GUPA-741094 format. One record per residue: y, z, x of N, C-alpha, C in turn. Coordinates in steps of 0.1 Angstrom, whole numbers, padded with zeros to 4 digits, always signed. Layout:
# residues N
YZXYZXYZX
...
***
This chain:
# residues 382
-0188+0140-0377-0194+0127-0378-0183+0118-0384
-0180+0104-0379-0171+0095-0385-0177+0087-0396
-0169+0084-0406-0175+0078-0418-0175+0063-0417
-0185+0055-0418-0188+0041-0414-0177+0032-0422
-0173+0040-0435-0163+0031-0442-0149+0026-0433
-0146+0036-0424-0135+0034-0414-0135+0022-0407
-0146+0015-0409-0147+0004-0401-0144-0008-0408
-0143-0005-0421-0140-0016-0431-0129-0017-0436
-0120-0006-0436-0108-0005-0441-0097-0009-0432
-0087-0015-0436-0076-0021-0426-0073-0010-0420
-0070-0013-0408-0063-0003-0399-0050-0001-0401
-0048+0016-0399-0032+0018-0400-0024+0013-0388
-0011+0014-0390-0004+0011-0379-0005+0021-0367
-0010+0019-0354-0012+0028-0347-0004+0024-0334
+0004+0034-0330+0012+0033-0316+0005+0041-0306
+0009+0036-0296+0004+0040-0280+0010+0053-0277
+0024+0052-0279+0032+0066-0277+0042+0064-0290
+0040+0075-0297+0050+0073-0310+0062+0081-0307
+0074+0074-0303+0087+0080-0300+0095+0081-0312
+0090+0074-0324+0099+0073-0337+0093+0086-0343
+0082+0089-0344+0077+0103-0352+0085+0115-0345
+0087+0115-0330+0091+0126-0326+0108+0124-0328
+0113+0114-0329+0129+0111-0332+0131+0118-0350
+0119+0116-0358+0118+0119-0370+0121+0134-0370
+0111+0141-0362+0111+0156-0363+0124+0163-0359
+0130+0156-0346+0143+0161-0344+0153+0159-0349
+0154+0148-0359+0163+0145-0369+0177+0146-0363
+0186+0153-0370+0201+0156-0365+0200+0165-0352
+0193+0166-0345+0196+0174-0333+0198+0162-0323
+0193+0152-0323+0195+0142-0314+0209+0139-0316
+0214+0136-0330+0226+0129-0333+0238+0139-0329
+0233+0153-0331+0243+0162-0327+0245+0164-0310
+0234+0161-0304+0234+0161-0288+0244+0149-0285
+0242+0138-0288+0248+0125-0286+0264+0126-0289
+0268+0134-0300+0279+0135-0305+0286+0144-0296
+0278+0155-0292+0287+0164-0284+0292+0157-0269
+0282+0150-0263+0288+0141-0252+0298+0131-0255
+0299+0124-0266+0308+0116-0269+0322+0124-0271
+0323+0135-0279+0336+0141-0277+0338+0146-0268
+0334+0151-0254+0340+0155-0245+0343+0142-0234
+0336+0133-0235+0337+0120-0227+0334+0122-0212
+0328+0133-0209+0324+0134-0196+0307+0129-0194
+0307+0116-0192+0294+0110-0195+0287+0109-0180
+0288+0114-0169+0279+0114-0158+0283+0127-0151
+0271+0134-0148+0270+0147-0144+0280+0157-0152
+0278+0157-0166+0287+0164-0176+0280+0178-0175
+0285+0186-0186+0278+0199-0186+0265+0201-0190
+0262+0189-0197+0247+0192-0202+0240+0188-0190
+0242+0181-0180+0232+0179-0167+0231+0196-0163
+0242+0204-0159+0239+0216-0154+0231+0225-0162
+0234+0224-0176+0224+0230-0183+0209+0227-0184
+0209+0215-0184+0195+0209-0184+0188+0215-0168
+0193+0215-0160+0190+0218-0147+0186+0233-0146
+0193+0241-0152+0191+0255-0153+0177+0258-0165
+0178+0250-0174+0168+0251-0183+0153+0249-0177
+0155+0237-0169+0142+0233-0164+0140+0239-0151
+0147+0248-0144+0142+0257-0133+0136+0269-0141
+0140+0274-0152+0135+0285-0160+0120+0281-0167
+0119+0269-0170+0107+0264-0173+0094+0262-0162
+0100+0259-0150+0090+0256-0137+0090+0267-0132
+0100+0276-0128+0101+0288-0120+0108+0284-0107
+0112+0271-0105+0119+0267-0092+0131+0273-0094
+0134+0277-0080+0149+0283-0077+0159+0270-0081
+0157+0258-0078+0167+0248-0078+0159+0237-0085
+0169+0228-0092+0164+0217-0099+0176+0208-0096
+0175+0198-0092+0188+0186-0090+0182+0173-0098
+0185+0173-0108+0183+0159-0115+0190+0146-0108
+0184+0137-0109+0188+0121-0105+0186+0112-0115
+0186+0097-0111+0185+0088-0119+0171+0084-0127
+0161+0086-0115+0147+0081-0120+0136+0090-0113
+0125+0088-0115+0116+0096-0109+0112+0090-0095
+0115+0076-0095+0113+0071-0081+0120+0075-0070
+0136+0074-0076+0147+0079-0068+0143+0093-0062
+0138+0103-0071+0132+0116-0066+0127+0116-0053
+0116+0108-0056+0106+0106-0044+0115+0102-0033
+0123+0091-0032+0130+0088-0021+0140+0097-0015
+0146+0106-0024+0156+0114-0021+0147+0125-0014
+0136+0130-0020+0125+0141-0012+0124+0136+0002
+0121+0124+0003+0116+0117+0019+0129+0119+0026
+0138+0112+0023+0153+0110+0033+0158+0125+0035
+0158+0132+0028+0164+0149+0029+0156+0150+0040
+0143+0151+0040+0135+0155+0051+0137+0148+0063
+0142+0137+0065+0144+0130+0076+0131+0120+0077
+0124+0118+0069+0111+0111+0072+0114+0097+0071
+0110+0086+0082+0113+0074+0083+0104+0065+0092
+0112+0057+0099+0106+0049+0111+0096+0058+0120
+0083+0053+0122+0073+0059+0129+0066+0073+0123
+0070+0076+0110+0062+0083+0103+0051+0080+0092
+0040+0086+0091+0032+0082+0081+0031+0093+0068
+0029+0086+0058+0028+0098+0047+0016+0093+0040
+0006+0102+0038-0006+0103+0027-0002+0101+0014
-0007+0091+0009-0005+0085-0007-0018+0082-0012
-0022+0087-0026-0033+0085-0032-0034+0068-0036
-0045+0064-0034-0047+0047-0035-0046+0043-0051
-0050+0053-0060-0051+0051-0075-0039+0060-0083
-0030+0051-0082-0017+0057-0088-0004+0047-0091
+0005+0049-0097+0015+0043-0099+0024+0038-0084
+0026+0024-0084+0030+0020-0072+0045+0031-0065
+0051+0037-0076+0064+0044-0069+0063+0052-0057
+0051+0061-0055+0046+0066-0045+0046+0059-0033
+0039+0048-0033+0040+0041-0019+0055+0033-0017
+0061+0028-0027+0073+0022-0029+0083+0033-0021
+0083+0044-0026+0093+0055-0018+0090+0054-0005
+0078+0056-0001+0076+0056+0015+0082+0045+0021
+0075+0034+0018+0082+0022+0026+0095+0020+0026
+0105+0023+0014+0121+0021+0014+0126+0030+0024
+0118+0044+0025+0124+0053+0036+0119+0050+0049
+0114+0040+0051+0111+0033+0064+0098+0040+0071
+0092+0046+0065+0079+0050+0067+0067+0044+0065
+0053+0048+0068+0041+0041+0064+0032+0046+0056
+0029+0042+0043+0020+0048+0036+0008+0048+0043
-0003+0057+0042-0016+0056+0047-0025+0061+0033
-0031+0051+0029-0037+0054+0015-0050+0062+0015
-0054+0073+0006-0063+0081+0006-0070+0078-0006
-0083+0080-0008-0090+0080-0018-0087+0092-0029
-0091+0091-0043-0091+0101-0049-0107+0105-0056
-0104+0117-0063-0117+0121-0068-0123+0116-0080
-0131+0113-0081-0141+0108-0093-0139+0118-0107
-0138+0129-0104-0137+0136-0115-0122+0139-0123
-0116+0140-0115-0101+0141-0122-0090+0132-0114
-0093+0121-0108-0087+0110-0107-0075+0114-0098
-0072+0126-0093-0062+0132-0083-0066+0129-0069
-0057+0131-0060-0060+0129-0047-0070+0137-0039
-0078+0132-0035-0091+0139-0029-0089+0147-0016
-0089+0159-0015-0084+0169-0005-0094+0162+0006
-0106+0158+0004-0116+0154+0016-0109+0143+0021
-0105+0134+0014-0100+0123+0022-0084+0122+0030
-0078+0135+0029-0067+0137+0035-0066+0136+0050
-0076+0143+0057-0078+0145+0072-0084+0130+0077
-0088+0125+0071-0094+0112+0075-0082+0099+0076
-0072+0103+0066-0060+0097+0066-0052+0099+0077
-0049+0112+0079-0043+0116+0091-0048+0112+0106
-0062+0112+0104-0066+0104+0117-0061+0091+0118
-0064+0084+0108-0060+0068+0110-0044+0066+0110
-0038+0074+0108-0023+0075+0110-0021+0076+0125
-0028+0086+0130-0025+0087+0146-0034+0078+0156
-0041+0071+0150-0048+0061+0157-0037+0047+0157
-0031+0048+0148-0019+0036+0146-0008+0038+0153
-0009+0052+0159+0003+0053+0165+0017+0059+0157
+0011+0064+0148+0023+0072+0137+0021+0086+0140
+0031+0094+0134+0033+0107+0130+0031+0111+0120
+0019+0116+0116+0019+0121+0101+0030+0130+0099
+0034+0130+0089+0046+0138+0083+0046+0142+0072
+0040+0137+0059+0041+0139+0047+0028+0140+0041
+0026+0144+0031+0017+0142+0018+0023+0140+0004
+0020+0129-0002+0024+0127-0017+0012+0131-0026
+0011+0140-0033+0001+0144-0041+0004+0142-0053
-0002+0130-0062+0003+0126-0073-0006+0132-0083
+0002+0138-0093-0006+0145-0105-0007+0135-0116
-0020+0134-0119-0021+0117-0129-0026+0122-0141
-0020+0120-0149-0025+0114-0167-0021+0129-0169
-0017+0138-0167-0010+0151-0171-0015+0163-0165
-0026+0159-0154-0030+0171-0149-0027+0173-0130
-0021+0184-0129-0019+0187-0114-0032+0183-0105
-0027+0177-0095-0033+0178-0080-0041+0190-0076
-0052+0191-0071-0056+0201-0065-0049+0210-0052
-0038+0215-0058-0029+0221-0047-0035+0234-0038
-0042+0241-0045-0048+0251-0036-0057+0247-0025
-0062+0234-0027-0073+0228-0016-0065+0219-0009
-0052+0214-0013-0039+0204-0005-0035+0215+0002
-0029+0222+0000-0017+0232+0006-0023+0236+0018
-0034+0242+0021-0039+0245+0034-0042+0234+0044
-0043+0220+0041-0047+0213+0049-0031+0207+0053
-0019+0207+0043-0008+0204+0048-0001+0214+0059
-0006+0227+0057-0003+0235+0066-0007+0235+0078
-0020+0231+0078-0027+0232+0090-0021+0221+0102
-0017+0209+0096-0009+0199+0101+0003+0199+0100
+0010+0209+0095+0025+0207+0099+0032+0197+0088
+0026+0193+0079+0029+0180+0068+0038+0186+0054
+0050+0181+0054+0054+0182+0043+0050+0177+0029
+0049+0187+0021+0043+0184+0009+0052+0181-0006
+0047+0168-0010+0056+0165-0020+0048+0164-0032
+0050+0173-0042+0039+0173-0056+0048+0162-0064
+0042+0151-0068+0048+0141-0077+0042+0146-0090
+0052+0152-0097+0048+0155-0110+0055+0148-0121
+0054+0137-0119+0060+0126-0129+0054+0126-0141
+0041+0129-0141+0030+0127-0152+0025+0141-0158
+0033+0152-0150+0027+0167-0153+0036+0177-0158
+0050+0174-0157+0058+0183-0161+0055+0189-0175
+0053+0204-0174+0051+0213-0185+0035+0217-0182
+0026+0211-0174+0013+0214-0173+0013+0228-0162
+0003+0237-0160+0001+0246-0153-0012+0246-0145
-0010+0253-0133-0026+0254-0125-0026+0267-0119
-0039+0276-0124-0038+0288-0122-0028+0299-0125
-0022+0294-0139-0008+0300-0144+0003+0297-0139
+0003+0292-0128+0016+0284-0122+0021+0272-0126
+0032+0271-0132+0039+0256-0137+0039+0247-0126
+0040+0235-0130+0042+0222-0122+0059+0225-0119
+0062+0224-0105+0073+0226-0101+0075+0239-0093
+0064+0245-0092+0059+0259-0082+0051+0255-0070
+0047+0244-0068+0036+0241-0061+0041+0229-0050
+0037+0229-0037+0043+0221-0027+0056+0226-0022
+0061+0216-0014+0076+0221-0006+0086+0216-0018
+0083+0203-0023+0093+0198-0034+0084+0195-0043
+0087+0194-0057+0082+0186-0069+0093+0178-0074
+0087+0163-0076+0093+0154-0082+0090+0150-0096
+0099+0146-0105+0093+0144-0119+0103+0131-0124
+0098+0125-0135+0103+0114-0140+0107+0120-0156
+0118+0114-0164+0120+0113-0176+0118+0101-0183
+0114+0092-0178+0110+0078-0185+0103+0081-0198
+0110+0074-0209+0105+0078-0223+0092+0079-0225
+0081+0075-0221+0069+0074-0224+0063+0088-0218
+0070+0097-0209+0065+0108-0202+0065+0119-0213
+0056+0129-0212+0056+0140-0222+0069+0146-0224
+0078+0147-0216+0091+0151-0216+0099+0139-0210
+0103+0130-0221+0110+0119-0217+0125+0117-0226
+0134+0109-0218+0148+0108-0225+0147+0096-0231
+0158+0089-0232+0160+0077-0240+0163+0065-0231
+0162+0066-0217+0164+0059-0207+0155+0063-0196
+0163+0062-0182+0157+0067-0171+0164+0080-0168
+0155+0086-0159+0160+0102-0153+0149+0105-0144
+0154+0115-0137+0144+0124-0129+0150+0134-0123
+0141+0141-0117+0146+0156-0110+0138+0158-0097
+0143+0166-0089+0136+0176-0080+0137+0188-0082
+0126+0194-0077+0124+0209-0082+0120+0216-0068
+0126+0226-0060+0124+0232-0049+0129+0247-0047
+0123+0254-0039+0127+0265-0035+0138+0266-0024
+0138+0258-0018+0146+0255-0003+0160+0252-0006
+0169+0262-0006+0181+0259-0010+0192+0250+0000
+0186+0249+0011+0192+0239+0021+0187+0223+0017
+0174+0220+0015+0171+0211+0008+0179+0206-0007
+0179+0215-0014+0186+0215-0028+0199+0208-0025
+0208+0212-0016+0220+0208-0012+0222+0194-0005
+0210+0191+0002+0210+0177+0006+0206+0167-0004
+0199+0174-0014+0195+0163-0028+0209+0160-0032
+0217+0169-0037+0229+0168-0043+0240+0160-0036
+0238+0162-0026+0248+0153-0015+0242+0137-0015
+0229+0135-0013+0223+0124-0011+0226+0114-0026
+0224+0120-0037+0224+0114-0049+0240+0112-0050
+0249+0117-0047+0264+0113-0047+0269+0105-0036
+0263+0097-0031+0267+0086-0019+0269+0096-0007
+0261+0109-0006+0263+0114+0008+0275+0120+0008
+0280+0126-0002+0292+0132-0004+0292+0145+0002
+0304+0152+0008+0306+0166+0013+0315+0172+0004
+0326+0176+0008+0335+0186+0001+0341+0178-0010
+0342+0165-0011+0348+0161-0021+0342+0143-0022
+0348+0137-0035+0344+0124-0036+0347+0114-0027
+0353+0114-0017+0358+0108-0008+0356+0114+0007
+0346+0123+0007+0342+0128+0020+0327+0125+0021
+0323+0117+0031+0308+0113+0032+0301+0117+0044
+0295+0126+0044+0289+0133+0053+0276+0126+0060
+0271+0118+0050+0257+0111+0052+0256+0100+0044
+0247+0089+0048+0243+0080+0040+0235+0083+0030
+0243+0081+0016+0236+0084+0003+0233+0072-0004
+0229+0077-0018+0227+0067-0029+0236+0070-0040
+0236+0062-0051+0241+0066-0062+0227+0066-0075
+0226+0080-0075+0215+0085-0081+0217+0097-0092
+0226+0095-0104+0232+0104-0109+0225+0105-0123
+0220+0116-0129+0217+0115-0143+0229+0114-0154
+0230+0106-0163+0239+0105-0173+0239+0118-0181
+0252+0124-0187+0252+0132-0198+0244+0131-0209
+0244+0119-0215+0237+0117-0228+0222+0118-0224
+0216+0116-0213+0200+0114-0213+0198+0131-0211
+0206+0138-0204+0205+0154-0203+0206+0161-0214
+0216+0156-0223+0216+0160-0237+0205+0158-0246
+0197+0148-0247+0184+0142-0251+0177+0150-0248
+0173+0153-0233+0163+0162-0228+0165+0175-0234
+0176+0178-0234+0179+0194-0239+0173+0197-0254
+0176+0188-0263+0171+0189-0277+0156+0185-0275
+0149+0178-0267+0136+0177-0267+0131+0189-0263
+0135+0195-0252+0129+0208-0248+0126+0219-0256
+0135+0219-0270+0133+0229-0278+0119+0227-0286
+0114+0216-0285+0098+0213-0291+0089+0208-0281
+0092+0210-0270+0082+0207-0261+0070+0214-0260
+0074+0228-0262+0060+0237-0262+0049+0233-0270
+0056+0231-0284+0048+0225-0295+0041+0212-0294
+0049+0203-0287+0042+0192-0284+0031+0192-0274
+0034+0200-0267+0021+0200-0254+0008+0207-0261
+0010+0218-0271-0001+0221-0277-0007+0211-0288
+0001+0201-0293-0001+0196-0301-0012+0183-0293
-0005+0179-0280-0013+0167-0272-0027+0173-0270
-0027+0188-0267-0041+0192-0264-0050+0192-0274
-0046+0195-0285-0054+0192-0298-0060+0180-0299
-0050+0171-0299-0055+0157-0301-0068+0153-0289
-0064+0158-0275-0073+0155-0264-0088+0161-0269
-0086+0174-0276-0100+0181-0278-0106+0172-0289
-0100+0168-0297-0106+0160-0309-0113+0146-0301
-0105+0140-0293-0109+0127-0289-0124+0129-0281
-0126+0142-0274-0137+0147-0267-0148+0148-0275
-0145+0154-0287-0155+0157-0298-0159+0145-0303
-0149+0136-0306-0156+0123-0312-0162+0112-0303
-0158+0113-0290-0161+0104-0282-0172+0108-0268
-0171+0121-0267-0180+0127-0254-0191+0122-0253
-0199+0120-0264-0213+0115-0262-0217+0098-0260
-0203+0091-0258-0206+0079-0260-0198+0075-0247
-0186+0078-0243-0181+0075-0231-0178+0084-0221
-0172+0084-0210-0169+0092-0199-0155+0096-0201
-0153+0111-0209-0139+0112-0213-0136+0120-0203
-0120+0125-0203-0114+0130-0189-0118+0146-0187
-0119+0149-0176-0126+0162-0170-0112+0168-0166
-0109+0182-0173-0098+0191-0167-0104+0201-0160
-0098+0205-0146-0103+0212-0140-0103+0226-0146
-0111+0238-0143-0109+0251-0147-0096+0255-0141
-0089+0264-0149-0075+0270-0143-0064+0259-0149
-0065+0247-0152-0055+0235-0152-0053+0235-0171
-0038+0235-0172-0034+0231-0186-0028+0219-0185
-0033+0208-0189-0028+0195-0189-0018+0192-0199
-0010+0184-0196+0001+0177-0208-0004+0164-0212
-0016+0162-0206-0020+0149-0214-0011+0135-0214
-0006+0132-0202+0005+0122-0202-0002+0109-0206
-0014+0108-0203-0025+0098-0208-0038+0103-0213
-0044+0097-0221-0058+0101-0223-0068+0088-0219
-0073+0090-0206-0080+0078-0200-0095+0082-0200
-0101+0073-0206-0117+0073-0206-0121+0063-0194
-0136+0062-0193-0139+0051-0184-0152+0044-0194
-0150+0031-0192-0157+0021-0200-0162+0010-0188
-0175+0006-0189-0180-0003-0177-0178-0017-0180
-0178-0018-0192-0171-0033-0199-0158-0032-0202
-0147-0027-0196-0136-0022-0202-0126-0035-0206
-0126-0046-0200-0118-0056-0207-0122-0062-0221
-0135-0061-0222-0140-0068-0236-0139-0059-0243
-0140-0045-0242-0136-0034-0252-0121-0034-0255
-0113-0036-0246-0099-0034-0246-0095-0047-0257
-0101-0058-0253-0099-0067-0263-0102-0068-0277
-0115-0061-0279-0117-0060-0292-0109-0049-0299
-0107-0038-0293-0096-0029-0296-0084-0035-0302
-0080-0040-0292-0065-0049-0297-0065-0058-0308
-0079-0067-0308-0082-0072-0322-0080-0068-0336
-0085-0053-0333-0085-0045-0345-0074-0034-0346
-0062-0040-0339-0051-0033-0341-0048-0018-0332
-0056-0017-0322-0060-0004-0314-0051-0008-0301
-0041-0002-0300-0033-0007-0286-0040+0004-0275
-0039-0002-0263-0049+0004-0251-0039+0000-0239
-0040+0008-0228-0033+0001-0215-0044+0007-0204
-0042-0001-0193-0049+0001-0182-0041+0009-0172
-0045+0020-0169-0037+0029-0158-0047+0035-0147
-0049+0025-0137-0044+0013-0132-0053+0000-0130
-0049-0010-0129-0059-0024-0126-0061-0026-0114
-0054-0022-0105-0057-0023-0091-0053-0008-0082
-0062-0007-0074-0057+0003-0062-0045-0002-0054
-0039+0008-0050-0023+0000-0043-0027-0009-0032
-0040-0007-0023-0038-0014-0015-0043-0029-0017
-0047-0031-0030-0052-0047-0034-0038-0050-0042
-0028-0046-0042-0015-0051-0044-0009-0059-0033
-0006-0072-0033+0000-0082-0021+0010-0072-0016
+0018-0065-0020+0029-0061-0015+0023-0049-0004
+0013-0042-0006+0006-0031+0002-0005-0035+0009
-0012-0048+0009-0023-0050+0016-0022-0048+0032
-0012-0046+0035-0010-0046+0052-0013-0031+0055
-0010-0022+0049-0010-0008+0054-0023+0000+0052
-0024+0008+0061-0040+0014+0064-0045+0018+0051
-0057+0019+0049-0068+0020+0040-0078+0027+0044
-0081+0040+0051-0091+0041+0056-0105+0045+0047
-0115+0042+0052-0128+0044+0042-0133+0038+0032
-0122+0024+0028-0127+0016+0017-0123+0020+0004
-0120+0032+0003-0115+0038-0012-0124+0035-0023
-0137+0035-0020-0146+0034-0034-0144+0036-0047
-0140+0052-0045-0136+0056-0061-0125+0049-0067
-0113+0048-0059-0104+0042-0064-0107+0027-0071
-0116+0019-0064-0119+0006-0066-0127+0006-0076
-0136+0015-0081-0143+0020-0092-0135+0023-0103
-0127+0032-0100-0119+0034-0114-0110+0023-0120
-0107+0015-0112-0094+0005-0113-0103-0005-0123
-0115-0008-0122-0125-0015-0130-0127-0009-0145
-0127+0004-0145-0134+0012-0156-0124+0018-0166
-0111+0020-0160-0103+0029-0169-0097+0025-0179
-0094+0029-0192-0087+0025-0203-0083+0038-0209
-0068+0036-0212-0061+0048-0220-0060+0046-0234
-0061+0053-0242-0060+0055-0256-0050+0060-0259
-0044+0059-0274-0031+0061-0277-0032+0078-0273
-0021+0084-0273-0018+0097-0269-0005+0102-0271
-0002+0109-0280+0010+0116-0282+0009+0128-0291
+0018+0137-0292+0018+0146-0300+0018+0143-0317
+0017+0132-0320+0023+0130-0337+0007+0120-0342
-0004+0122-0332-0014+0112-0335-0023+0119-0345
-0021+0115-0360-0030+0122-0369-0043+0118-0368
-0050+0127-0379-0065+0124-0378-0068+0112-0384
-0063+0104-0395-0066+0093-0398-0066+0082-0386
-0053+0081-0378-0053+0074-0367-0063+0077-0359
-0065+0086-0355-0072+0091-0346-0090+0086-0349
-0091+0091-0361-0105+0085-0365-0106+0070-0364
-0094+0064-0367-0099+0050-0366-0099+0043-0351
-0092+0051-0341-0095+0046-0331-0108+0050-0324
-0112+0060-0329-0126+0064-0323-0135+0053-0327
-0136+0051-0342-0145+0044-0349-0144+0028-0341
-0130+0025-0340-0133+0010-0335-0138+0010-0320
-0136+0021-0314-0141+0021-0299-0156+0022-0300
-0161+0030-0309-0175+0034-0311-0184+0018-0313
-0178+0012-0324-0182-0001-0327-0179-0012-0317
-0167-0012-0307-0170-0021-0294-0178-0015-0287
-0182-0005-0285-0194-0001-0274-0209-0006-0279
-0209-0008-0291-0222-0014-0296-0232-0003-0297
***
């Protein structure tokens, strides 16, 4: 039970994501990691990058990990290495960040938007085959599915995989928000033909800039990723076998990620405790997140549903509680994507965009701050 006095005390400083608390915990480890890179001076694809790729492979169970400049580039590299482009269609969830659709369009293909599930916000397996049929009616060749893991929870791959196999579709598991999570005991990185991820600073495993990676068991595809991220390089830096890009991870970011990996498991457990406490405090007042059986979420976001969302967010802001809306529009409602197919009207995505509200979530959210957040939210709900 929340103490009513919490509503009258000055609100403590609350951070939506507290990178400074994490930095304080890591202490000299970050300084030492950066100093090591400065000492050897190999700033791009230095030894820390190879070590990080090996550590991420151990963590995920993937045979190959190829780092790159950011999570969006990871998606683009995955599609390009597969040869997906003009005339091809890629099924993309309508309720997610724009990067998934953006990568498809930049590759030259067409995104076909599919609805998500009300329960967990991830791609609805039942919406995939209608999207495939819509692609065929438009004269496009269905080529791939990008299943986005949302807010820390993997998509329903046991249901999606058979559909991809039945239609011969390349399955990209977008793990930008889920690295470190597991599904039926298998970690993110071991589902799909390739998993992409992001190390943007606010991610559960984030660096101090941009970074990304591709995880796969396919040796030939991994070799293509390594070539494409280096201008299509072949035997040496002036041998260009294919049209590539410049998408390399720098050594400083790899060094920082290596330091953060040392505490990553502890942080995942701490995030889960924060999520459980939110559910206990708020579960009888708002629609709190639902985690499917067999899933261990990394809680990239803690996203509730509120019918009068915008007013509630304003009242929380006025009392010093930061929030965010992930996401205020389904992708087909964005001007840049309004002309791409969206069969079925996407009712769940439209409804979620009106109601979702993300609360502060990080491994260092203490009970005092969390009580304040919950008390202010309950007050705003009336």
